[in-house]
Biopython code that builds the backbone (N, CA, C, O; Angstrom):
import numpy as np
from Bio.PDB.StructureBuilder import StructureBuilder

atoms = [
    (1, "MET", "N", (0.532, 11.118, -28.742)),
    (1, "MET", "CA", (0.852, 12.518, -28.547)),
    (1, "MET", "C", (0.721, 13.318, -29.835)),
    (1, "MET", "O", (0.448, 14.518, -29.801)),
    (2, "ASP", "N", (0.914, 12.664, -30.950)),
    (2, "ASP", "CA", (0.860, 13.366, -32.232)),
    (2, "ASP", "C", (-0.605, 13.632, -32.580)),
    (2, "ASP", "O", (-1.213, 12.888, -33.350)),
    (3, "GLN", "N", (-1.159, 14.689, -32.012)),
    (3, "GLN", "CA", (-2.587, 14.954, -32.108)),
    (3, "GLN", "C", (-3.069, 15.293, -33.512)),
    (3, "GLN", "O", (-4.206, 14.975, -33.859)),
    (4, "ASN", "N", (-2.242, 15.922, -34.319)),
    (4, "ASN", "CA", (-2.693, 16.287, -35.661)),
    (4, "ASN", "C", (-2.275, 15.272, -36.714)),
    (4, "ASN", "O", (-2.559, 15.454, -37.898)),
    (5, "GLY", "N", (-1.613, 14.220, -36.301)),
    (5, "GLY", "CA", (-1.272, 13.126, -37.208)),
    (5, "GLY", "C", (-0.246, 13.455, -38.265)),
    (5, "GLY", "O", (-0.208, 12.801, -39.307)),
    (6, "ASP", "N", (0.599, 14.465, -38.025)),
    (6, "ASP", "CA", (1.592, 14.825, -39.038)),
    (6, "ASP", "C", (2.912, 14.084, -38.889)),
    (6, "ASP", "O", (3.861, 14.334, -39.632)),
    (7, "GLY", "N", (2.969, 13.161, -37.915)),
    (7, "GLY", "CA", (4.190, 12.380, -37.732)),
    (7, "GLY", "C", (5.252, 13.080, -36.916)),
    (7, "GLY", "O", (6.371, 12.581, -36.798)),
    (8, "LYS", "N", (4.922, 14.230, -36.350)),
    (8, "LYS", "CA", (5.862, 14.989, -35.539)),
    (8, "LYS", "C", (5.158, 15.453, -34.269)),
    (8, "LYS", "O", (3.931, 15.542, -34.232)),
    (9, "ILE", "N", (5.931, 15.746, -33.238)),
    (9, "ILE", "CA", (5.403, 16.252, -31.982)),
    (9, "ILE", "C", (5.789, 17.719, -31.866)),
    (9, "ILE", "O", (6.973, 18.050, -31.799)),
    (10, "SER", "N", (4.796, 18.594, -31.841)),
    (10, "SER", "CA", (5.065, 20.029, -31.678)),
    (10, "SER", "C", (5.176, 20.348, -30.200)),
    (10, "SER", "O", (4.856, 19.517, -29.350)),
    (11, "ALA", "N", (5.628, 21.550, -29.898)),
    (11, "ALA", "CA", (5.724, 21.978, -28.506)),
    (11, "ALA", "C", (4.349, 21.951, -27.842)),
    (11, "ALA", "O", (4.236, 21.574, -26.675)),
    (12, "ALA", "N", (3.306, 22.343, -28.568)),
    (12, "ALA", "CA", (1.949, 22.330, -28.012)),
    (12, "ALA", "C", (1.498, 20.905, -27.704)),
    (12, "ALA", "O", (0.803, 20.676, -26.713)),
    (13, "GLU", "N", (1.883, 19.955, -28.535)),
    (13, "GLU", "CA", (1.495, 18.559, -28.323)),
    (13, "GLU", "C", (2.298, 17.924, -27.192)),
    (13, "GLU", "O", (1.839, 16.962, -26.576)),
    (14, "ALA", "N", (3.453, 18.432, -26.920)),
    (14, "ALA", "CA", (4.329, 17.846, -25.902)),
    (14, "ALA", "C", (4.425, 18.753, -24.689)),
    (14, "ALA", "O", (5.526, 19.116, -24.273)),
    (15, "GLN", "N", (3.301, 19.120, -24.124)),
    (15, "GLN", "CA", (3.291, 20.033, -22.986)),
    (15, "GLN", "C", (4.023, 19.457, -21.786)),
    (15, "GLN", "O", (4.457, 20.212, -20.916)),
    (16, "TRP", "N", (4.170, 18.149, -21.719)),
    (16, "TRP", "CA", (4.858, 17.500, -20.601)),
    (16, "TRP", "C", (6.366, 17.663, -20.691)),
    (16, "TRP", "O", (7.078, 17.377, -19.728)),
    (17, "VAL", "N", (6.854, 18.111, -21.816)),
    (17, "VAL", "CA", (8.295, 18.286, -22.011)),
    (17, "VAL", "C", (8.617, 19.772, -21.920)),
    (17, "VAL", "O", (7.880, 20.598, -22.459)),
    (18, "THR", "N", (9.680, 20.111, -21.260)),
    (18, "THR", "CA", (10.051, 21.517, -21.152)),
    (18, "THR", "C", (10.586, 22.038, -22.488)),
    (18, "THR", "O", (11.083, 21.275, -23.316)),
    (19, "ALA", "N", (10.474, 23.325, -22.671)),
    (19, "ALA", "CA", (10.976, 23.950, -23.898)),
    (19, "ALA", "C", (12.470, 23.674, -24.069)),
    (19, "ALA", "O", (12.952, 23.487, -25.186)),
    (20, "LYS", "N", (13.190, 23.653, -22.958)),
    (20, "LYS", "CA", (14.634, 23.382, -23.019)),
    (20, "LYS", "C", (14.888, 21.967, -23.536)),
    (20, "LYS", "O", (15.800, 21.750, -24.334)),
    (21, "SER", "N", (14.076, 21.001, -23.080)),
    (21, "SER", "CA", (14.232, 19.625, -23.549)),
    (21, "SER", "C", (13.900, 19.512, -25.024)),
    (21, "SER", "O", (14.596, 18.824, -25.772)),
    (22, "ILE", "N", (12.844, 20.182, -25.442)),
    (22, "ILE", "CA", (12.469, 20.142, -26.860)),
    (22, "ILE", "C", (13.593, 20.709, -27.704)),
    (22, "ILE", "O", (13.953, 20.133, -28.730)),
    (23, "ALA", "N", (14.147, 21.829, -27.282)),
    (23, "ALA", "CA", (15.240, 22.450, -28.033)),
    (23, "ALA", "C", (16.440, 21.511, -28.143)),
    (23, "ALA", "O", (17.102, 21.464, -29.179)),
    (24, "ARG", "N", (16.719, 20.762, -27.067)),
    (24, "ARG", "CA", (17.850, 19.840, -27.077)),
    (24, "ARG", "C", (17.588, 18.657, -28.008)),
    (24, "ARG", "O", (18.486, 18.216, -28.724)),
    (25, "ILE", "N", (16.352, 18.143, -27.996)),
    (25, "ILE", "CA", (16.002, 16.969, -28.797)),
    (25, "ILE", "C", (15.803, 17.333, -30.264)),
    (25, "ILE", "O", (16.070, 16.519, -31.148)),
    (26, "ASP", "N", (15.339, 18.547, -30.526)),
    (26, "ASP", "CA", (15.026, 19.017, -31.881)),
    (26, "ASP", "C", (16.314, 19.343, -32.629)),
    (26, "ASP", "O", (16.695, 20.508, -32.745)),
    (27, "THR", "N", (16.974, 18.319, -33.129)),
    (27, "THR", "CA", (18.299, 18.499, -33.719)),
    (27, "THR", "C", (18.289, 19.302, -35.017)),
    (27, "THR", "O", (19.285, 19.944, -35.350)),
    (28, "ASN", "N", (17.174, 19.274, -35.756)),
    (28, "ASN", "CA", (17.144, 20.061, -36.988)),
    (28, "ASN", "C", (16.534, 21.443, -36.784)),
    (28, "ASN", "O", (16.386, 22.209, -37.736)),
    (29, "LYS", "N", (16.178, 21.760, -35.534)),
    (29, "LYS", "CA", (15.706, 23.087, -35.126)),
    (29, "LYS", "C", (14.499, 23.579, -35.923)),
    (29, "LYS", "O", (14.415, 24.758, -36.269)),
    (30, "ASP", "N", (13.544, 22.647, -36.220)),
    (30, "ASP", "CA", (12.329, 23.056, -36.925)),
    (30, "ASP", "C", (11.147, 23.285, -35.978)),
    (30, "ASP", "O", (10.029, 23.540, -36.425)),
    (31, "GLY", "N", (11.399, 23.195, -34.672)),
    (31, "GLY", "CA", (10.348, 23.412, -33.691)),
    (31, "GLY", "C", (9.440, 22.219, -33.489)),
    (31, "GLY", "O", (8.437, 22.314, -32.781)),
    (32, "MET", "N", (9.777, 21.098, -34.100)),
    (32, "MET", "CA", (8.988, 19.869, -34.001)),
    (32, "MET", "C", (9.906, 18.716, -33.634)),
    (32, "MET", "O", (11.100, 18.738, -33.931)),
    (33, "LEU", "N", (9.335, 17.708, -32.986)),
    (33, "LEU", "CA", (10.096, 16.500, -32.669)),
    (33, "LEU", "C", (9.625, 15.377, -33.579)),
    (33, "LEU", "O", (8.487, 14.919, -33.485)),
    (34, "SER", "N", (10.509, 14.944, -34.453)),
    (34, "SER", "CA", (10.175, 13.845, -35.355)),
    (34, "SER", "C", (10.393, 12.514, -34.644)),
    (34, "SER", "O", (11.024, 12.459, -33.589)),
    (35, "ALA", "N", (9.872, 11.460, -35.224)),
    (35, "ALA", "CA", (10.065, 10.125, -34.655)),
    (35, "ALA", "C", (11.554, 9.801, -34.558)),
    (35, "ALA", "O", (11.993, 9.205, -33.574)),
    (36, "ASP", "N", (12.328, 10.185, -35.564)),
    (36, "ASP", "CA", (13.776, 9.922, -35.536)),
    (36, "ASP", "C", (14.455, 10.678, -34.399)),
    (36, "ASP", "O", (15.333, 10.134, -33.730)),
    (37, "GLU", "N", (14.053, 11.928, -34.176)),
    (37, "GLU", "CA", (14.645, 12.710, -33.090)),
    (37, "GLU", "C", (14.282, 12.117, -31.728)),
    (37, "GLU", "O", (15.116, 12.081, -30.822)),
    (38, "LEU", "N", (13.037, 11.651, -31.583)),
    (38, "LEU", "CA", (12.623, 11.038, -30.325)),
    (38, "LEU", "C", (13.367, 9.731, -30.075)),
    (38, "LEU", "O", (13.793, 9.461, -28.952)),
    (39, "ARG", "N", (13.524, 8.916, -31.126)),
    (39, "ARG", "CA", (14.281, 7.657, -30.983)),
    (39, "ARG", "C", (15.719, 7.932, -30.565)),
    (39, "ARG", "O", (16.262, 7.260, -29.688)),
    (40, "ALA", "N", (16.321, 8.915, -31.195)),
    (40, "ALA", "CA", (17.715, 9.255, -30.875)),
    (40, "ALA", "C", (17.825, 9.743, -29.428)),
    (40, "ALA", "O", (18.772, 9.393, -28.724)),
    (41, "ALA", "N", (16.864, 10.547, -28.987)),
    (41, "ALA", "CA", (16.894, 11.045, -27.606)),
    (41, "ALA", "C", (16.732, 9.895, -26.622)),
    (41, "ALA", "O", (17.441, 9.824, -25.619)),
    (42, "ARG", "N", (15.793, 8.992, -26.912)),
    (42, "ARG", "CA", (15.600, 7.831, -26.033)),
    (42, "ARG", "C", (16.861, 6.986, -25.977)),
    (42, "ARG", "O", (17.274, 6.550, -24.902)),
    (43, "ALA", "N", (17.472, 6.753, -27.127)),
    (43, "ALA", "CA", (18.685, 5.931, -27.176)),
    (43, "ALA", "C", (19.816, 6.571, -26.382)),
    (43, "ALA", "O", (20.602, 5.874, -25.741)),
    (44, "SER", "N", (19.896, 7.893, -26.425)),
    (44, "SER", "CA", (20.980, 8.564, -25.708)),
    (44, "SER", "C", (20.779, 8.523, -24.199)),
    (44, "SER", "O", (21.731, 8.716, -23.443)),
    (45, "HIS", "N", (19.554, 8.274, -23.754)),
    (45, "HIS", "CA", (19.267, 8.236, -22.318)),
    (45, "HIS", "C", (19.235, 6.821, -21.747)),
    (45, "HIS", "O", (19.111, 6.658, -20.534)),
    (46, "ARG", "N", (19.343, 5.810, -22.579)),
    (46, "ARG", "CA", (19.324, 4.435, -22.068)),
    (46, "ARG", "C", (20.445, 4.235, -21.070)),
    (46, "ARG", "O", (21.582, 4.656, -21.281)),
    (47, "GLY", "N", (20.095, 3.591, -19.995)),
    (47, "GLY", "CA", (21.092, 3.283, -18.989)),
    (47, "GLY", "C", (21.374, 4.420, -18.022)),
    (47, "GLY", "O", (22.170, 4.255, -17.098)),
    (48, "GLN", "N", (20.733, 5.575, -18.214)),
    (48, "GLN", "CA", (20.985, 6.693, -17.311)),
    (48, "GLN", "C", (20.069, 6.672, -16.098)),
    (48, "GLN", "O", (20.359, 7.311, -15.087)),
    (49, "HIS", "N", (18.960, 5.937, -16.192)),
    (49, "HIS", "CA", (18.055, 5.850, -15.059)),
    (49, "HIS", "C", (18.535, 4.735, -14.144)),
    (49, "HIS", "O", (18.900, 3.657, -14.612)),
    (50, "PRO", "N", (18.536, 4.989, -12.859)),
    (50, "PRO", "CA", (19.033, 3.952, -11.955)),
    (50, "PRO", "C", (18.132, 2.726, -11.973)),
    (50, "PRO", "O", (16.913, 2.848, -12.095)),
    (51, "LYS", "N", (18.720, 1.565, -11.852)),
    (51, "LYS", "CA", (17.932, 0.345, -11.728)),
    (51, "LYS", "C", (17.336, 0.381, -10.325)),
    (51, "LYS", "O", (18.058, 0.388, -9.328)),
    (52, "LEU", "N", (16.016, 0.405, -10.265)),
    (52, "LEU", "CA", (15.364, 0.556, -8.974)),
    (52, "LEU", "C", (15.293, -0.749, -8.203)),
    (52, "LEU", "O", (15.488, -0.765, -6.988)),
    (53, "ASP", "N", (15.016, -1.839, -8.897)),
    (53, "ASP", "CA", (14.877, -3.136, -8.228)),
    (53, "ASP", "C", (16.261, -3.728, -7.994)),
    (53, "ASP", "O", (16.680, -4.655, -8.687)),
    (54, "THR", "N", (16.960, -3.181, -7.013)),
    (54, "THR", "CA", (18.358, -3.557, -6.805)),
    (54, "THR", "C", (18.535, -4.976, -6.307)),
    (54, "THR", "O", (19.592, -5.568, -6.524)),
    (55, "ASN", "N", (17.522, -5.550, -5.637)),
    (55, "ASN", "CA", (17.671, -6.930, -5.161)),
    (55, "ASN", "C", (17.088, -7.951, -6.130)),
    (55, "ASN", "O", (17.159, -9.154, -5.880)),
    (56, "GLY", "N", (16.511, -7.481, -7.236)),
    (56, "GLY", "CA", (16.037, -8.375, -8.284)),
    (56, "GLY", "C", (14.812, -9.200, -7.941)),
    (56, "GLY", "O", (14.576, -10.233, -8.568)),
    (57, "ASP", "N", (14.019, -8.772, -6.956)),
    (57, "ASP", "CA", (12.847, -9.570, -6.581)),
    (57, "ASP", "C", (11.589, -9.223, -7.377)),
    (57, "ASP", "O", (10.526, -9.796, -7.136)),
    (58, "GLY", "N", (11.703, -8.292, -8.322)),
    (58, "GLY", "CA", (10.561, -7.919, -9.141)),
    (58, "GLY", "C", (9.652, -6.887, -8.492)),
    (58, "GLY", "O", (8.613, -6.537, -9.052)),
    (59, "LEU", "N", (10.027, -6.402, -7.333)),
    (59, "LEU", "CA", (9.248, -5.410, -6.600)),
    (59, "LEU", "C", (10.143, -4.239, -6.225)),
    (59, "LEU", "O", (11.362, -4.381, -6.131)),
    (60, "ILE", "N", (9.528, -3.082, -6.011)),
    (60, "ILE", "CA", (10.277, -1.901, -5.589)),
    (60, "ILE", "C", (9.915, -1.615, -4.130)),
    (60, "ILE", "O", (8.766, -1.304, -3.817)),
    (61, "SER", "N", (10.897, -1.722, -3.253)),
    (61, "SER", "CA", (10.669, -1.422, -1.836)),
    (61, "SER", "C", (10.733, 0.092, -1.633)),
    (61, "SER", "O", (11.137, 0.830, -2.531)),
    (62, "ARG", "N", (10.337, 0.538, -0.462)),
    (62, "ARG", "CA", (10.410, 1.961, -0.134)),
    (62, "ARG", "C", (11.860, 2.454, -0.232)),
    (62, "ARG", "O", (12.109, 3.543, -0.748)),
    (63, "ASP", "N", (12.807, 1.665, 0.255)),
    (63, "ASP", "CA", (14.218, 2.061, 0.177)),
    (63, "ASP", "C", (14.688, 2.139, -1.270)),
    (63, "ASP", "O", (15.401, 3.072, -1.639)),
    (64, "GLU", "N", (14.293, 1.161, -2.098)),
    (64, "GLU", "CA", (14.690, 1.173, -3.503)),
    (64, "GLU", "C", (14.085, 2.378, -4.228)),
    (64, "GLU", "O", (14.713, 2.949, -5.120)),
    (65, "ALA", "N", (12.874, 2.759, -3.848)),
    (65, "ALA", "CA", (12.190, 3.885, -4.496)),
    (65, "ALA", "C", (12.885, 5.213, -4.236)),
    (65, "ALA", "O", (12.667, 6.170, -4.979)),
    (66, "LYS", "N", (13.703, 5.294, -3.215)),
    (66, "LYS", "CA", (14.399, 6.543, -2.892)),
    (66, "LYS", "C", (15.300, 7.016, -4.028)),
    (66, "LYS", "O", (15.636, 8.198, -4.103)),
    (67, "ALA", "N", (15.691, 6.102, -4.911)),
    (67, "ALA", "CA", (16.539, 6.465, -6.049)),
    (67, "ALA", "C", (15.758, 7.256, -7.103)),
    (67, "ALA", "O", (16.357, 7.859, -7.993)),
    (68, "ALA", "N", (14.431, 7.255, -7.005)),
    (68, "ALA", "CA", (13.571, 7.993, -7.937)),
    (68, "ALA", "C", (12.650, 8.884, -7.109)),
    (68, "ALA", "O", (11.605, 8.421, -6.651)),
    (69, "PRO", "N", (13.009, 10.142, -6.909)),
    (69, "PRO", "CA", (12.265, 11.016, -5.991)),
    (69, "PRO", "C", (10.763, 11.072, -6.219)),
    (69, "PRO", "O", (10.001, 11.041, -5.252)),
    (70, "ARG", "N", (10.312, 11.151, -7.466)),
    (70, "ARG", "CA", (8.864, 11.209, -7.711)),
    (70, "ARG", "C", (8.186, 9.913, -7.297)),
    (70, "ARG", "O", (7.071, 9.935, -6.775)),
    (71, "LEU", "N", (8.839, 8.804, -7.521)),
    (71, "LEU", "CA", (8.286, 7.512, -7.111)),
    (71, "LEU", "C", (8.217, 7.443, -5.590)),
    (71, "LEU", "O", (7.208, 7.016, -5.028)),
    (72, "ALA", "N", (9.274, 7.857, -4.937)),
    (72, "ALA", "CA", (9.301, 7.843, -3.471)),
    (72, "ALA", "C", (8.221, 8.760, -2.907)),
    (72, "ALA", "O", (7.568, 8.423, -1.919)),
    (73, "GLU", "N", (8.036, 9.906, -3.527)),
    (73, "GLU", "CA", (7.039, 10.871, -3.073)),
    (73, "GLU", "C", (5.620, 10.306, -3.157)),
    (73, "GLU", "O", (4.780, 10.618, -2.313)),
    (74, "ASN", "N", (5.349, 9.483, -4.159)),
    (74, "ASN", "CA", (4.007, 8.930, -4.371)),
    (74, "ASN", "C", (3.881, 7.478, -3.921)),
    (74, "ASN", "O", (2.876, 6.827, -4.207)),
    (75, "PHE", "N", (4.882, 6.972, -3.226)),
    (75, "PHE", "CA", (4.949, 5.560, -2.872)),
    (75, "PHE", "C", (3.664, 5.067, -2.202)),
    (75, "PHE", "O", (3.096, 4.061, -2.627)),
    (76, "ASP", "N", (3.207, 5.756, -1.173)),
    (76, "ASP", "CA", (2.027, 5.289, -0.436)),
    (76, "ASP", "C", (0.773, 5.264, -1.303)),
    (76, "ASP", "O", (-0.059, 4.369, -1.159)),
    (77, "ALA", "N", (0.632, 6.221, -2.186)),
    (77, "ALA", "CA", (-0.528, 6.246, -3.070)),
    (77, "ALA", "C", (-0.467, 5.122, -4.105)),
    (77, "ALA", "O", (-1.501, 4.568, -4.479)),
    (78, "ILE", "N", (0.717, 4.791, -4.560)),
    (78, "ILE", "CA", (0.876, 3.738, -5.567)),
    (78, "ILE", "C", (0.716, 2.357, -4.940)),
    (78, "ILE", "O", (0.187, 1.446, -5.576)),
    (79, "ASP", "N", (1.161, 2.198, -3.717)),
    (79, "ASP", "CA", (1.126, 0.906, -3.006)),
    (79, "ASP", "C", (-0.313, 0.583, -2.592)),
    (79, "ASP", "O", (-0.675, 0.725, -1.424)),
    (80, "SER", "N", (-1.124, 0.152, -3.553)),
    (80, "SER", "CA", (-2.557, -0.028, -3.314)),
    (80, "SER", "C", (-2.880, -1.124, -2.307)),
    (80, "SER", "O", (-3.891, -1.027, -1.613)),
    (81, "ASN", "N", (-2.054, -2.165, -2.205)),
    (81, "ASN", "CA", (-2.335, -3.230, -1.227)),
    (81, "ASN", "C", (-1.603, -3.013, 0.094)),
    (81, "ASN", "O", (-1.683, -3.840, 1.002)),
    (82, "LYS", "N", (-0.891, -1.897, 0.189)),
    (82, "LYS", "CA", (-0.216, -1.468, 1.420)),
    (82, "LYS", "C", (0.726, -2.526, 2.003)),
    (82, "LYS", "O", (0.808, -2.706, 3.218)),
    (83, "ASP", "N", (1.441, -3.226, 1.096)),
    (83, "ASP", "CA", (2.396, -4.226, 1.565)),
    (83, "ASP", "C", (3.820, -3.695, 1.655)),
    (83, "ASP", "O", (4.746, -4.442, 1.972)),
    (84, "GLY", "N", (3.998, -2.394, 1.375)),
    (84, "GLY", "CA", (5.321, -1.791, 1.472)),
    (84, "GLY", "C", (6.212, -2.058, 0.279)),
    (84, "GLY", "O", (7.418, -1.812, 0.329)),
    (85, "GLN", "N", (5.616, -2.568, -0.808)),
    (85, "GLN", "CA", (6.367, -2.841, -2.028)),
    (85, "GLN", "C", (5.497, -2.474, -3.225)),
    (85, "GLN", "O", (4.273, -2.589, -3.173)),
    (86, "LEU", "N", (6.134, -2.037, -4.289)),
    (86, "LEU", "CA", (5.410, -1.682, -5.502)),
    (86, "LEU", "C", (5.610, -2.753, -6.558)),
    (86, "LEU", "O", (6.737, -3.081, -6.926)),
    (87, "SER", "N", (4.504, -3.288, -7.035)),
    (87, "SER", "CA", (4.568, -4.275, -8.123)),
    (87, "SER", "C", (4.414, -3.541, -9.452)),
    (87, "SER", "O", (4.035, -2.370, -9.489)),
    (88, "ARG", "N", (4.710, -4.240, -10.526)),
    (88, "ARG", "CA", (4.518, -3.658, -11.858)),
    (88, "ARG", "C", (3.051, -3.291, -12.065)),
    (88, "ARG", "O", (2.744, -2.244, -12.634)),
    (89, "ASP", "N", (2.138, -4.163, -11.597)),
    (89, "ASP", "CA", (0.708, -3.891, -11.756)),
    (89, "ASP", "C", (0.299, -2.622, -11.015)),
    (89, "ASP", "O", (-0.456, -1.808, -11.546)),
    (90, "GLU", "N", (0.793, -2.452, -9.794)),
    (90, "GLU", "CA", (0.455, -1.246, -9.040)),
    (90, "GLU", "C", (0.979, -0.004, -9.753)),
    (90, "GLU", "O", (0.291, 1.015, -9.821)),
    (91, "MET", "N", (2.179, -0.089, -10.277)),
    (91, "MET", "CA", (2.760, 1.066, -10.963)),
    (91, "MET", "C", (2.000, 1.352, -12.252)),
    (91, "MET", "O", (1.753, 2.514, -12.577)),
    (92, "ALA", "N", (1.625, 0.308, -12.994)),
    (92, "ALA", "CA", (0.876, 0.497, -14.242)),
    (92, "ALA", "C", (-0.492, 1.112, -13.952)),
    (92, "ALA", "O", (-0.934, 2.012, -14.666)),
    (93, "THR", "N", (-1.152, 0.635, -12.917)),
    (93, "THR", "CA", (-2.456, 1.187, -12.543)),
    (93, "THR", "C", (-2.337, 2.658, -12.185)),
    (93, "THR", "O", (-3.162, 3.474, -12.594)),
    (94, "TRP", "N", (-1.307, 2.990, -11.420)),
    (94, "TRP", "CA", (-1.074, 4.384, -11.035)),
    (94, "TRP", "C", (-0.854, 5.258, -12.266)),
    (94, "TRP", "O", (-1.432, 6.339, -12.378)),
    (95, "HIS", "N", (-0.019, 4.786, -13.185)),
    (95, "HIS", "CA", (0.272, 5.569, -14.388)),
    (95, "HIS", "C", (-0.996, 5.780, -15.214)),
    (95, "HIS", "O", (-1.240, 6.881, -15.708)),
    (96, "LYS", "N", (-1.795, 4.735, -15.362)),
    (96, "LYS", "CA", (-3.034, 4.857, -16.144)),
    (96, "LYS", "C", (-3.990, 5.852, -15.504)),
    (96, "LYS", "O", (-4.613, 6.656, -16.198)),
    (97, "SER", "N", (-4.103, 5.799, -14.194)),
    (97, "SER", "CA", (-5.058, 6.678, -13.514)),
    (97, "SER", "C", (-4.584, 8.126, -13.459)),
    (97, "SER", "O", (-5.379, 9.026, -13.187)),
    (98, "HIS", "N", (-3.311, 8.359, -13.713)),
    (98, "HIS", "CA", (-2.774, 9.717, -13.666)),
    (98, "HIS", "C", (-2.298, 10.217, -15.024)),
    (98, "HIS", "O", (-1.637, 11.252, -15.112)),
    (99, "ALA", "N", (-2.630, 9.490, -16.069)),
    (99, "ALA", "CA", (-2.251, 9.925, -17.416)),
    (99, "ALA", "C", (-3.125, 11.094, -17.826)),
    (99, "ALA", "O", (-4.298, 11.167, -17.460)),
    (100, "ARG", "N", (-2.556, 11.989, -18.571)),
    (100, "ARG", "CA", (-3.330, 13.107, -19.099)),
    (100, "ARG", "C", (-4.284, 12.581, -20.152)),
    (100, "ARG", "O", (-3.909, 11.729, -20.958)),
    (101, "PRO", "N", (-5.517, 13.078, -20.158)),
    (101, "PRO", "CA", (-6.451, 12.619, -21.192)),
    (101, "PRO", "C", (-5.974, 13.066, -22.563)),
    (101, "PRO", "O", (-5.417, 14.153, -22.718)),
    (102, "ALA", "N", (-6.195, 12.225, -23.541)),
    (102, "ALA", "CA", (-5.797, 12.555, -24.900)),
    (102, "ALA", "C", (-6.700, 13.654, -25.435)),
    (102, "ALA", "O", (-7.899, 13.678, -25.157)),
    (103, "ALA", "N", (-6.132, 14.538, -26.183)),
    (103, "ALA", "CA", (-6.921, 15.594, -26.811)),
    (103, "ALA", "C", (-7.723, 14.984, -27.950)),
    (103, "ALA", "O", (-7.283, 14.018, -28.573)),
    (104, "PRO", "N", (-8.878, 15.533, -28.222)),
    (104, "PRO", "CA", (-9.682, 14.986, -29.321)),
    (104, "PRO", "C", (-8.941, 15.114, -30.639)),
    (104, "PRO", "O", (-8.196, 16.068, -30.863)),
    (105, "ALA", "N", (-9.157, 14.150, -31.493)),
    (105, "ALA", "CA", (-8.514, 14.173, -32.808)),
    (105, "ALA", "C", (-9.096, 15.318, -33.619)),
    (105, "ALA", "O", (-10.274, 15.644, -33.471)),
    (106, "PRO", "N", (-8.290, 15.931, -34.470)),
    (106, "PRO", "CA", (-8.812, 17.023, -35.292)),
    (106, "PRO", "C", (-9.872, 16.492, -36.252)),
    (106, "PRO", "O", (-9.812, 15.349, -36.707)),
    (107, "ALA", "N", (-10.824, 17.338, -36.539)),
    (107, "ALA", "CA", (-11.889, 16.940, -37.457)),
    (107, "ALA", "C", (-11.301, 16.698, -38.836)),
    (107, "ALA", "O", (-10.411, 17.420, -39.287)),
    (108, "THR", "N", (-11.804, 15.688, -39.485)),
    (108, "THR", "CA", (-11.339, 15.398, -40.848)),
    (108, "THR", "C", (-12.282, 16.049, -41.838)),
    (108, "THR", "O", (-13.478, 16.193, -41.581)),
    (109, "LYS", "N", (-11.740, 16.429, -42.944)),
    (109, "LYS", "CA", (-12.552, 17.055, -43.988)),
    (109, "LYS", "C", (-13.277, 15.973, -44.777)),
    (109, "LYS", "O", (-12.692, 14.933, -45.081)),
    (110, "PRO", "N", (-14.544, 16.206, -45.111)),
    (110, "PRO", "CA", (-15.296, 15.195, -45.873)),
    (110, "PRO", "C", (-14.775, 14.997, -47.255)),
    (110, "PRO", "O", (-15.308, 14.180, -48.005)),
]
sb = StructureBuilder()
sb.init_structure("model")
sb.init_model(0)
sb.init_chain("A")
sb.init_seg("    ")
for serial, (resi, resn, name, xyz) in enumerate(atoms, 1):
    if name == "N":
        sb.init_residue(resn, " ", resi, " ")
    sb.init_atom(name, np.array(xyz, "f"), 0.0, 1.0, " ", f" {name:<3s}", serial, name[0])
structure = sb.get_structure()
């Protein structure tokens, strides 16, 4: 995400994050998200996401996916083998195919 290689994530580089989220994470209020600020934000959110695989079988059923609305909404598209369960591979494939393309790196000076 750090497109200009300055070690920080600007609002322009983090278009997937809302301005409100950036303001909350940007503890020093410089308009940028440093690696330390991102680590702290991630650490503060650990354990807040529901454990989806409630039966521990390594798969996410349609019922288990209901705990994550976006996952439930895209369940049929992610379930590539149509077995009614989402594997890690299916989820990884879905994420890769729907990732935003990386912006080209800035030109370097000779």
